[in-house]
C-alpha positions, 0 to 999 in steps of 0.5 A, spaced: 426 249 621 426 254 626 421 255 632 419 262 633 415 266 638 410 272 638 406 275 643 399 274 642 399 281 640 404 280 635 401 274 632 394 277 632 396 283 628 400 279 623 394 274 622 389 280 622 393 282 616 392 276 612 385 275 615 384 282 611 387 279 605 382 273 605 376 277 607 377 283 602 378 278 596 386 279 595 387 272 598 393 269 600 398 264 596 397 256 598 404 256 601 402 262 606 402 261 614 395 263 614 393 256 611 398 253 617 396 258 623 389 260 621 386 255 626 390 258 632 388 265 630 381 263 630 381 260 637 385 265 640 380 270 637 375 267 640 378 266 647 380 274 647 373 276 646 371 272 652 375 276 656 374 283 660 378 288 658 384 287 663 384 280 662 385 281 654 390 286 655 394 281 660 393 276 655 395 280 649 402 282 652 404 277 656 401 271 653 406 267 648 404 264 641 410 259 640 410 256 633 415 250 631 418 247 624 417 254 621 421 254 614 425 260 611 420 262 606 415 262 612 419 267 616 420 271 610 413 272 609 412 274 616 418 279 616 414 282 610 408 282 614 412 285 620 415 291 615 408 292 613 405 293 620 411 297 622 410 302 616 403 303 618 405 305 625 411 309 622 405 313 618 401 314 624 407 317 627 409 321 621 401 324 621 401 326 628 395 321 629 392 320 636 394 313 636 401 314 634 406 310 639 413 310 638 414 304 643 409 300 639 414 301 633 419 299 637 416 292 638 415 291 631 423 293 629 425 288 635 421 283 632 424 284 625 431 283 628 429 277 632 426 274 625 432 276 621 437 273 626 433 266 625 434 267 618 441 268 619 443 263 624 446 257 620 445 251 626 452 252 628 455 249 622 
């Protein structure tokens, strides 16, 4: 089991993907991190809504979400979500979309590398 940390921004986007699946009827498996972390997501969403634009930006990019006792299958699920969002960011760049941001794509590539490292770590054994 691992402890992983996200910025609030990363966490909200990843959980937003899962929230979208729940809302559109696609659903998520019972083992999904959605079922473990949705209360935290909903709480953060409410907190963010109360903030003005500058404070919201500070919380999104400076705030951290720390999750403990994360299993290998859960990390693998999160990596899949990271890949999905990174592909979206890459598509924006490829399409020369006004919202395209190469720095945002780098954030997701870096997060993926961090998660892969936690999967590869064997606890020093």
